[in-house]
C-alpha positions in Angstrom: -42.0 -19.2 24.7 -41.0 -22.4 23.0 -41.9 -25.8 24.6 -38.3 -26.5 25.6 -38.2 -23.4 28.0 -35.7 -21.5 25.9 -36.2 -17.7 25.5 -35.9 -16.5 21.9 -34.2 -13.2 22.8 -33.6 -12.1 19.2 -37.3 -12.3 18.2 -38.3 -10.4 21.4 -35.7 -7.6 20.9 -36.6 -7.3 17.2 -40.3 -7.0 17.9 -39.6 -4.5 20.7 -37.5 -2.3 18.4 -40.2 -2.2 15.8 -42.8 -1.3 18.3 -40.6 1.6 19.6 -40.2 3.0 16.1 -44.0 2.8 15.7 -44.5 4.6 19.0 -42.0 7.3 17.9 -43.9 7.8 14.6 -47.2 8.1 16.5 -45.8 10.6 19.0 -44.3 12.8 16.3 -47.7 12.8 14.5 -49.6 13.5 17.7 -47.4 16.4 18.7 -47.5 17.8 15.1 -43.7 17.9 14.7 -43.3 18.9 11.1 -40.2 20.0 9.3 -41.0 18.7 5.8 -41.4 15.3 7.5 -37.7 14.9 7.8 -37.7 13.8 11.4 -40.4 11.2 10.9 -38.7 9.8 7.8 -35.3 9.7 9.5 -36.3 7.3 12.2 -34.4 4.0 11.9 -33.4 1.0 14.0 -30.5 -1.3 13.7 -30.0 -4.6 15.5 -26.3 -5.2 16.0 -25.3 -8.8 16.3 -22.3 -10.1 18.2 -19.9 -12.7 17.0 -22.5 -15.4 17.4 -26.1 -14.9 16.4 -27.4 -13.0 19.5 -28.3 -9.3 19.3 -25.7 -7.3 21.2 -27.1 -3.8 20.8 -30.1 -2.0 19.4 -29.4 1.4 17.9 -32.1 4.0 17.1 -31.2 6.9 14.8 -32.9 10.1 13.6 -32.0 13.6 12.6 -30.1 15.6 15.2 -32.7 18.3 15.4 -35.1 15.7 16.9 -33.3 16.0 20.2 -33.6 19.8 20.1 -37.3 19.6 19.5 -37.6 17.1 22.4 -35.8 19.5 24.7 -37.5 22.6 23.4 -34.3 24.4 22.3 -33.2 25.6 18.9 -34.1 28.0 16.1 -34.8 31.3 17.8 -31.4 31.7 19.6 -28.3 32.6 17.6 -25.1 30.6 18.1 -23.0 33.4 19.4 -25.4 35.1 21.9 -24.1 36.7 25.1 -26.6 34.8 27.3 -28.9 37.8 27.9 -31.4 37.5 25.1 -33.5 40.5 26.2 -36.7 38.4 25.8 -38.0 35.0 27.0 -37.9 32.3 24.3 -41.4 31.0 23.4 -40.2 27.6 22.2 -41.7 24.7 24.3 -40.4 21.1 24.5 -42.3 18.6 22.5 -41.3 15.4 24.3 -41.6 12.8 21.5 -38.4 10.9 22.4 -37.2 10.9 26.0 -40.4 9.9 27.8 -41.5 7.4 25.1 -38.0 5.8 25.0 -37.7 5.5 28.8 -41.2 4.0 29.0 -40.4 1.4 26.3 -37.1 0.5 27.9 -39.0 -0.2 31.2 -41.6 -2.3 29.2 -38.7 -4.3 27.7 -37.3 -4.9 31.2 -40.7 -6.3 32.3 -41.0 -8.5 29.2 -37.5 -10.0 29.7 -38.0 -10.5 33.4 -41.2 -12.4 32.7 -39.7 -14.5 29.9 -36.5 -15.4 31.8 -38.3 -16.1 35.1 -40.6 -18.6 33.2 -37.6 -20.2 31.5 -35.7 -20.6 34.8 -38.8 -22.0 36.5 -39.3 -24.4 33.6 -35.7 -25.5 33.8 -35.9 -26.1 37.5 -39.1 -28.1 37.2 -37.5 -30.3 34.6 -34.3 -30.8 36.6 -36.3 -31.5 39.8 -38.7 -33.8 38.1 -35.8 -35.9 36.6 -34.1 -36.0 40.0 -37.2 -37.0 41.8 -38.0 -39.7 39.2 -34.5 -41.1 39.7 -34.6 -41.0 43.5 -38.0 -41.7 44.7 -40.1 -43.5 42.1 -38.3 -46.8 42.5 -40.5 -48.9 44.8 -38.4 -52.0 44.0 -35.5 -50.6 46.0 -37.6 -49.9 49.1 -36.7 -52.8 51.3 -38.7 -52.0 54.4 -42.2 -50.9 55.0 -40.8 -47.6 56.4 -38.9 -47.0 53.2 -41.9 -47.9 51.1 -44.0 -45.4 53.1 -41.3 -42.7 52.5 -41.3 -43.4 48.8 -45.1 -43.2 48.7 -45.2 -40.0 50.8 -42.6 -38.4 48.5 -44.6 -39.4 45.4 -47.8 -37.8 46.7 -46.0 -34.7 47.9 -44.2 -34.3 44.6 -47.3 -34.7 42.6 -49.1 -32.1 44.7 -46.2 -29.7 44.3 -46.0 -30.2 40.6 -49.8 -29.7 40.3 -49.4 -26.3 42.1 -46.5 -25.3 39.9 -48.6 -26.2 36.8 -51.5 -24.0 38.0 -49.2 -21.1 38.6 -47.4 -21.4 35.3 -50.3 -21.9 33.0 -49.2 -25.3 31.7 -48.5 -28.9 32.8 -46.2 -31.8 32.4 -47.2 -34.8 30.3 -44.8 -37.7 29.9 -41.9 -35.5 31.0 -42.7 -32.7 28.5 -44.1 -29.3 29.3 -47.4 -28.4 27.7 -48.7 -24.8 27.7 -52.4 -24.2 28.3 
């Protein structure tokens, strides 16, 4: 994540789509799905960008028969059968797509949750730090001993809170800038 707390969603989605294609290739090879290599060579990804520069949609494409292989249907049944085949088809599903895709979508969800939660936390810490600096670090405006004690108490408490946030986030503030560890 960049130092300013922004999430680079395009880079994350592009990397994820490439990994998904690699996982599909590996699963096709593992399950020995061969039809002259057409399915393996037909795998493609396309990142569709909206009017701005953000990725709006990720499309994966491959030969249609890949879905039939995944579901375990196809070749041995004619198109115009009556429904009673007189035998039990021997074709078994080779789940190269459905389980792998679902698993990768769940992984993307986890990645995005982590990145956005860190970005939101970073943003809140910056906002709170600026607000606290503006309100409570001004000892010159404390006119009574009680006010001065309150300012000092808030300084100590805020420093302790920020230290705990830093420990939890794997970084720290230095001169108002977030530094990753």
